[in-house]
PAVOMI-499763 format. One record per residue (C-alpha): residue in three letters; x, y, z. Coordinates in steps of 0.5 Angstrom, whole numbers, plus 2048, in hexadecimal, padded with zeros to 3 digits. Layout:
BEGIN
ALAXYZ...
END
This chain:
BEGIN
UNK840807774UNK83C80476FUNK83C80B76BUNK84380D76BUNK847807766UNK84E809768UNK85480576AUNK858807770UNK85D80D76DUNK863809769UNK86780F76BUNK86780E772UNK86B808773UNK872808776UNK87680776FUNK87280D76CUNK873811772UNK87B810771UNK87A81176AUNK87781776BUNK87C81A76FUNK88281876AUNK87E81C765UNK87D82276AUNK88582276BUNK886821764UNK882828763UNK88682B768UNK88C82A765UNK88A82B75EUNK88583175FUNK88A836762UNK887839769UNK88383576DUNK880838773UNK87F832778UNK87A83677CUNK875837776UNK877831771UNK87682B776UNK870829779UNK86E829780UNK869826785UNK86682D786UNK86682E77FUNK86282877DUNK85D829783UNK85C830780UNK85B82D779UNK85682777CUNK85282D780UNK85183177AUNK84F82B775UNK84A82977BUNK84783077AUNK847830773UNK843829773UNK83E82B778UNK83C831774UNK83B82D76EUNK838828773UNK83382D775UNK83182F76EUNK83082876CUNK82C827772UNK82882D771UNK82782C76AUNK827825768UNK828822761UNK82981B75FUNK82F81D75BUNK83381F761UNK834817763UNK83781575DUNK83B81B75CUNK83E81B763UNK83F814763UNK84281375CUNK84581A75CUNK848819763UNK84B812761UNK84E81575BUNK85181B75EUNK854817764UNK857812760UNK85A81775BUNK85D81B761UNK860815764UNK86481475EUNK86681B75DUNK86681E764UNK869825761UNK86282675EUNK85F825765UNK85F82D767UNK85A82E761UNK856827761UNK855827769UNK85082C769UNK84D829763UNK84D822767UNK84A82676DUNK844829769UNK842822765UNK84281E76CUNK83E82476FUNK839823769UNK83981B76BUNK83881D773UNK833822772UNK82F81D76EUNK830817772UNK82E81B778UNK82881D775UNK825816774UNK82781477BUNK82481A77EUNK81D81977AUNK81D81277DUNK820813784UNK81F819789UNK82581B78CUNK82A816789UNK82E81B786UNK83081E78DUNK83181878FUNK83681678AUNK83A81C78AUNK83B81B791UNK83D814791UNK84281678BUNK84581C78FUNK845817795UNK849812791UNK84E81778EUNK850819795UNK850813798UNK855810793UNK859816793UNK85A81579BUNK85B80D799UNK861810794UNK864815799UNK86481079FUNK86880B79AUNK86280679CUNK862803795UNK869804791UNK86880578AUNK86D800788UNK86E7FD780UNK86A7F7782UNK8657FB785UNK86580077FUNK8647FA77AUNK85F7F777EUNK85A7FD77EUNK85C7FF777UNK85A7F8775UNK8547F8779UNK8527FF776UNK8537FC76FUNK84F7F6770UNK8497FA773UNK8497FF76DUNK8497F9768UNK8437F676CUNK83F7FC76BUNK8417FD764UNK83E7F7762UNK8387F8766UNK8377FF763UNK8387FB75CUNK8337F675EUNK82E7FB760UNK82E7FD758UNK82E7F6755UNK82A7F275AUNK82D7EF760UNK82F7F0767UNK8347EE76CUNK8317EB772UNK8317EE779UNK8357F5777UNK82F7F9776UNK82A7F577BUNK8287F8782UNK8287F1785UNK82E7EF78AUNK8337ED785UNK8327F3781UNK8337F7787UNK8397F3789UNK83C7F4782UNK83B7FC783UNK83E7FC78AUNK8447F8787UNK8457FD781UNK844803786UNK84A80078AUNK84E7FF783UNK84D807782UNK84F809789UNK855805788UNK856809781UNK85680F785UNK85D80D789UNK86080C782UNK85E813780UNK861816786UNK867812785UNK86881577EUNK86781C781UNK86D81B785UNK871817780UNK87081C77BUNK873821780UNK87981D782UNK87B81B77BUNK87A822779UNK876821773UNK87482676FUNK86E82B771UNK86982976CUNK869822770UNK865826775UNK85F826771UNK86081F76FUNK86081C776UNK85A821777UNK85681E772UNK858817775UNK85581977CUNK84F81C779UNK84D816775UNK84E81277CUNK84981777FUNK84481777AUNK84580F77AUNK84380F781UNK83E814781UNK83A81077CUNK83B80977FUNK83880C786UNK83280E782UNK83280777FUNK832804786UNK82D80978AUNK828808784UNK829800785UNK82880178CUNK82280578CUNK81F800786UNK8207FA78A
END
């Protein structure tokens, strides 16, 4: 996603989850009473938090779409990136910062949507439909076990996500200093192919998000991780949506 310059969440690898479990158990030992039903995260809780964050993001997106302003783009990108990374390293702030992250991302999404909608009729509906279909398809793939989220798979996808974000960051900087990375913004065959590959990586990243939900519950992480993992899934969904906008615009421009 050439506008969201964030690496894959560094808190969501197996070692970090194991560390978070130890911290949660330590809290249970030192904090007196510790009600498992209310203090440990669950898959359903993470799903509910994600739905709430999507709703907040959509409200902010509608606002920025109806009242577009150039300032919303940098505020959404840079502010969202800062909040996301800070929360990754300080997850106990997630209940407070996750809604702020959703608002910032909504400003970004609404502005980007307004730009594409002004140029291509019907593109927003198509991008939303493709994003939802991809989400449901990858959920089915995950639940069926067709693709197993192993340590090697997680590492491979995380490295690919990080590499893509780095390339997009360089491209963004290049836009201001006078150079461009070839092909990634072009509507030719290579440019379209690159976007398709990026969409594939983003779709695979959904599997990591789903797996984080289940691992969080299985390892009995603290309740605030529901918000953190919800932020991760929201990031992936926005990334997919923007990449579908890019793909559809390239196809219509070709």
